[in-house]
Structures are given as C-alpha cells and as structure tokens.
C-alpha positions in Angstrom: 20.5 10.3 16.4 22.9 8.4 14.1 26.7 9.0 14.5 28.0 10.6 11.3 31.4 9.1 11.7 29.8 5.6 12.1 27.8 6.3 8.9 30.9 7.3 7.0 32.7 4.1 8.2 29.7 1.9 7.2 29.3 3.6 3.9 33.0 3.3 2.9 33.3 -0.3 3.9 33.5 -2.4 0.7 33.3 0.6 -1.8 36.9 0.4 -3.1 39.1 -0.9 -0.3 38.9 -2.7 2.9 41.1 -2.1 6.0 43.3 -4.9 7.2 45.3 -4.4 10.4 47.5 -7.4 10.0 51.2 -7.2 9.0 54.5 -6.0 10.5 54.8 -3.6 13.3 55.1 0.2 13.0 58.8 0.1 12.7 58.6 -2.0 9.6 61.6 -4.1 10.6 61.7 -7.8 11.5 65.0 -8.4 13.4 65.4 -7.8 17.1 67.7 -9.1 19.8 66.6 -11.0 22.9 66.4 -7.7 25.0 63.8 -6.3 22.6 66.3 -3.6 21.4 67.9 -3.2 17.9 70.7 -1.1 16.6 68.6 0.0 13.6 66.0 2.8 13.7 63.3 0.3 12.9 64.2 -1.7 15.9 64.2 1.3 18.2 60.9 2.5 16.7 59.3 -0.9 17.4 60.6 -1.0 20.9 58.9 2.3 21.7 55.5 0.8 20.9 55.9 -2.5 22.8 54.8 -2.8 26.4 57.6 -3.8 28.7 57.7 -6.7 31.1 60.6 -6.1 33.4 62.5 -4.3 30.7 62.2 -7.2 28.2 59.5 -7.9 25.6 58.5 -11.4 24.7 57.7 -12.5 21.1 54.0 -13.0 21.8 53.8 -9.5 23.3 55.4 -8.0 20.2 53.0 -9.7 17.9 50.0 -8.6 20.0 51.4 -5.0 20.2 51.9 -5.0 16.4 48.3 -5.9 15.7 47.1 -3.2 18.1 49.3 -0.4 16.8 49.9 -1.1 13.2 48.6 1.4 10.7 45.7 0.0 8.6 46.9 -1.5 5.4 44.5 -1.0 2.4 44.1 -4.1 0.2 41.9 -4.1 -3.0 38.5 -5.7 -2.9 38.4 -8.9 -5.0 37.6 -7.9 -8.6 35.8 -11.2 -9.1 33.3 -10.1 -6.4 32.6 -6.5 -7.2 34.2 -6.0 -10.7 37.1 -4.1 -12.0 37.6 -0.4 -10.9 35.6 1.8 -13.2 33.4 -1.0 -14.4 29.6 -1.1 -14.4 29.6 -4.0 -12.0 31.7 -2.0 -9.4 29.4 1.0 -9.8 26.3 -1.2 -9.2 28.0 -2.9 -6.2 28.8 0.5 -4.6 25.4 1.8 -5.4 23.7 -1.1 -3.7 26.0 -0.8 -0.6 25.2 2.9 -0.1 21.4 2.3 -0.8 21.3 -0.6 1.7 23.1 1.6 4.3 20.4 4.3 3.9 17.6 1.8 4.4 19.3 0.2 7.4 19.9 3.6 9.1 16.2 4.6 8.4 14.7 1.4 9.8 17.2 0.6 12.5 16.6 3.9 14.3 12.8 3.8 14.0 10.4 1.8 16.2 7.8 1.6 13.4 10.3 0.8 10.7 8.6 -0.3 7.4 5.3 1.3 8.5 6.7 4.8 7.9 6.8 4.0 4.2 3.0 3.5 4.4 1.8 5.9 6.9 2.7 9.2 5.2 0.8 8.6 2.0 -2.0 6.7 3.8 -2.7 9.6 6.2 -2.6 12.1 3.4 -5.0 10.1 1.3 -7.5 9.8 4.2 -7.2 13.6 5.0 -7.9 14.7 1.3 -10.6 12.1 0.9 -12.4 13.4 4.0 -12.0 17.1 3.0 -13.1 16.7 -0.6 -15.8 14.1 -0.2 -17.3 14.7 3.2 -16.6 18.4 3.9 -16.8 20.2 0.4 -18.4 17.3 -1.4 -16.6 18.2 -4.6 -16.7 16.0 -7.6 -13.0 16.1 -8.5 -11.3 13.0 -9.8 -13.0 9.6 -10.1 -14.6 7.1 -7.8 -13.5 5.4 -5.7 -11.8 8.6 -4.7 -9.5 7.1 -2.1 -8.0 4.9 -4.7 -7.7 7.8 -7.1 -5.7 9.7 -4.4 -3.4 6.8 -3.4 -2.3 6.1 -6.9 -0.9 9.6 -7.2 0.2 10.2 -3.6 2.5 7.2 -3.5 4.7 8.3 -6.4 4.5 11.9 -5.2 6.0 11.0 -1.8 8.8 9.2 -3.7 9.4 12.3 -5.8 9.1 14.8 -3.0 11.5 12.9 -0.6 14.1 12.4 -3.4 14.2 16.1 -4.5 14.4 17.2 -0.8 17.4 14.9 -0.2 19.1 16.0 -3.4 19.6 19.4 -1.8 22.0 17.8 0.7 23.2 14.8 -1.1 26.9 15.9 -1.1 27.1 17.9 2.1 25.6 15.0 4.1 28.4 12.6 3.2 31.1 15.1 2.3 33.9 12.9 3.8 33.0 9.9 1.6 32.4 12.1 -1.5 35.9 13.4 -1.2 37.7 10.3 -0.2 36.2 7.4 -2.2 37.3 6.7 -5.8 33.8 6.2 -7.3 31.8 8.3 -9.7 30.1 11.1 -7.8 26.9 10.5 -9.6 26.4 7.6 -7.3 25.5 10.0 -4.4 22.5 11.1 -6.4 21.5 7.6 -7.7 21.6 6.0 -4.3 18.9 8.4 -3.1 16.7 7.5 -6.1 17.3 3.8 -5.5 16.8 3.7 -1.7 13.6 5.9 -1.9 12.4 3.9 -4.9 12.7 0.7 -2.8 10.6 2.3 -0.1 8.1 3.3 -2.8 7.9 -0.4 -3.8 7.5 -1.4 -0.2 4.4 0.9 0.0 2.6 -0.7 -2.9 0.8 -3.3 -0.8 -1.4 -0.4 0.4 -2.4 0.3 -3.2 -3.2 -3.3 -3.7 -5.4 -3.5 -0.6 -7.3 -0.4 -1.6 -7.8 -1.8 -5.2 -9.2 -5.0 -3.8 -11.5 -3.6 -1.1 -12.6 -0.2 -2.5 -16.2 -0.5 -3.8 -16.3 0.0 -7.5 -12.6 -0.4 -8.1 -11.5 -1.9 -11.5 -8.3 -3.2 -12.8 -7.6 -2.9 -16.6 -5.0 -3.4 -19.2 -3.4 -0.1 -18.2 -1.9 -1.8 -15.2 0.8 -3.1 -17.6 2.0 0.5 -17.9 2.8 0.7 -14.2 6.5 -0.4 -14.7 6.8 2.2 -17.5 5.7 4.9 -15.0 8.3 3.7 -12.5 11.0 3.8 -15.2 10.0 7.2 -16.4 9.9 8.6 -12.9 13.4 7.2 -12.2 14.8 8.9 -15.3 13.1 12.2 -14.3 14.5 11.9 -10.7 18.1 11.1 -11.8 18.1 14.1 -14.1 16.7 16.4 -11.5 19.2 15.1 -8.9 22.2 15.8 -11.2 21.0 19.4 -11.5 19.8 20.1 -8.0 22.6 18.4 -5.9 25.6 20.4 -7.3 23.7 23.7 -7.5 22.7 23.4 -3.7 26.4 23.0 -2.9 27.3 26.2 -4.6 24.2 28.2 -3.4 22.9 27.2 0.0 19.7 29.3 -0.4 18.5 26.8 -3.1 17.7 24.2 -0.3 14.9 26.4 1.1 13.8 27.5 -2.4 13.4 23.9 -3.4 11.1 23.2 -0.5 8.9 26.2 -1.6 8.8 24.9 -5.1 7.8 21.4 -4.0 4.9 22.8 -2.0 3.6 24.7 -5.0 4.2 21.8 -7.3 2.1 19.5 -5.2 -1.0 21.6 -6.0 0.1 22.2 -9.6 0.3 18.4 -10.2 -3.0 16.4 -10.8 -2.9 14.5 -7.5 -6.1 15.5 -5.8 -7.8 16.2 -9.2 -7.3 15.1 -12.8 -6.3 17.2 -15.8 -9.8 17.0 -17.1 -11.1 18.8 -14.0 -9.1 22.0 -14.8 -10.7 24.8 -16.8 -9.1 26.2 -19.9 -6.4 27.2 -20.3 -5.0 25.5 -17.2 -5.8 22.0 -18.6 -3.4 22.7 -21.5 -0.7 24.1 -19.3 -0.9 21.1 -16.9 0.2 18.8 -19.8 3.7 20.4 -19.6 4.1 19.2 -16.0 6.3 16.1 -16.4 4.6 14.6 -13.3 1.2 14.8 -15.0 2.2 12.2 -17.6 3.8 10.0 -15.0 0.8 10.0 -12.7 -1.4 9.3 -15.8 0.6 6.1 -16.3 0.1 5.1 -12.7 -3.7 5.7 -12.7 -4.7 4.3 -16.1 -4.6 0.8 -14.8 -7.5 1.6 -12.4 -9.1 4.5 -14.2 -8.9 4.0 -18.0 -10.6 7.4 -18.6 -7.5 9.2 -17.2 -5.4 8.3 -20.3 -3.9 11.4 -21.9 -1.6 10.8 -24.8 -0.3 14.4 -24.9 0.6 14.4 -21.2 2.4 11.0 -21.4 4.3 12.0 -24.6 5.4 15.3 -23.1 6.5 13.7 -19.8 8.6 11.2 -21.7 10.3 13.9 -23.7 10.9 16.2 -20.8 12.3 13.3 -18.6 14.9 12.5 -21.3 15.8 16.2 -21.8 16.1 16.8 -18.1 18.4 13.8 -17.8 20.7 15.0 -20.6 20.8 18.5 -19.1 21.6 17.0 -15.7 24.4 14.9 -17.1 25.9 18.0 -18.8 25.4 20.2 -15.7 27.0 17.6 -13.4 30.1 17.2 -15.5 30.6 20.9 -15.7 30.2 21.5 -12.0 31.8 18.4 -10.5 35.3 19.8 -9.8 33.9 22.9 -8.4 31.6 21.1 -6.1 34.6 19.0 -4.8 36.5 22.3 -3.9 33.4 23.6 -2.1 33.0 20.5 0.1 
C-alpha cells in the first residue's frame, strides 16, 4: 500500500516550486540581546520557539531552532532548467515528473516489477490461443495465431488500462490537481504517457514471438507501427479529456466505463479479424476506431489484414474525438475543480 500523502509530496516536487527551509526564524526579526529576549514582538516570538539552556539561548541554538521551526519558503524552480511558467518546456517537464512517479510507484511496490507489463497480455494470448485452436479448433484470424493475438492484445491492454484510470484521474490526486499551477490536462496525459511506456516495455514479447513462431513473416507494413502508436495516443488523449471530467461529475460512470470496456473487447477485432465477421457486422466493425489502429499494428506481420476503410475511419474518428475532448474539458474544468 502506497501512502497517498507521500505520493502527493513526490508528485508536487519540482512541478512549479521547491521548498526551502533556510532563512530567518519564525519571528522574522534579527536583533536580540544577550539574554535571548527582545523588546520587539519579533524578538519575543522568536524566544518562544527557542530551547532554553539555563534561561539563556546561544547563537548556535537559535540558528538550529530557526532551521527546525521556520515555515517553508517557496522559491521558483530555475527557468533555464524547466522553462518559463506556461511554456511547453515546463509542461513537458511536469508531465515527465508525474509519469516517472507513476512508473516508480508501480514497480517499486511490486516484486515482479517489469514482468507485470508482459504477463497480462502474454497469459491472455496463451488462453485464447488454447481455446480457439485446441478446444474449438476455429479458423479465426491468421496463422501463427499466437502472433495474431499478441499484436492486438498488447495495444488493447494499453487502451484498457488507460481508459480505466481516466475514471479516477482527478480524484486520485485531488490535492495536487487543486494546488499545483499547471494545466489540468496533464493529469490525463500523464496516464497516457506512463501506460504508453509500459506498452513499449512489453514489445520485446512481440519480437520474440515474431522470431520463433513458425511461419511468421515481417513485411513493409512494419513501418506503420509508429503510426499506429501515434494514432492510438491521439485517440486516448481525446477519450481521457472526455471521460476524466465526466467521472468527477457523475460517479456512476466509473462502473459504466468498466462494462463498456468488457463489451468493447469482443466488439474489437482482437481474437478475430474484420474479414471473419458476417455481413453486416463486418461493415459496422469499420466504425470502431480500434479496428483501424489494430490493423496498423498487424499489417507488418499479416499483410492480408490491411483495410483502407478501417484505417481512414480510425484516423478521422481519433481527430474528432480529440477535438471534442478539448472542447469538453475546457467547458467543464472549473466545475470539476469545485467538485474535487
């Protein structure tokens, strides 16, 4: 279990300000007589904080007491290091700090650490491979079927975890959301970035299956893999800007989102391809934005999976969802802050 206050302190460190406990004592004054008393209010206030040694306080004792009891003094972070307030450089710096914190918390509290980024999609792939090839012996997808599955399950895990975390993006770090002077969109984007890094960490599994699976091929379509990552990032940011504020206003949406994700898994061509669907479901599947994204991931290994309509629709829908997300977030930002 991770201490929430500790997380807040870690997350706030370096965002806009850093605490410095140096400086004058609580009284704010500097002059004092040899007995440790002063006629001014500042002197008397300082005397109340200092430990007494036989009724008198030494200079070293006062300096040590001042360091222990002084209120934190906020000093600006160097603009040459993180950029000016409101700049893109400051935003990227803060985004990286929060994303790195998420990764540290995830791996520092886990014995297996990095392996969790691999085990979930790997176990799911093995289960579906066994069910559909050994039990039911269905001909869905393409061979090698385990590679066919893993190319879709890895991006699905990224999508599923991100959307689930969007539902509590603001409530989880409510203190930081209210107190830090950074754009609130960063609380959505840090989820996309941290989970995206975990997705990249899991790609060695895909490489191993591509190398050792009998009959696996690698074609020119592999060049579209970065395009798929970019398209999925745009889609996730847009969804996050919609889901995150709505879940603050209506708590029931968190459970509703989980149900939608369960249904969406089977409505997305992960364990099958669009061509396996009978009419008219094959035409309807094209309008699922994840269908085009997964097509881009798969085409490097399975050229026959290319579907121009699915990719074009996915690109258009991702851009539209992003624009709607930006508009929705701007309209609801102040209301969300009042609810936190």
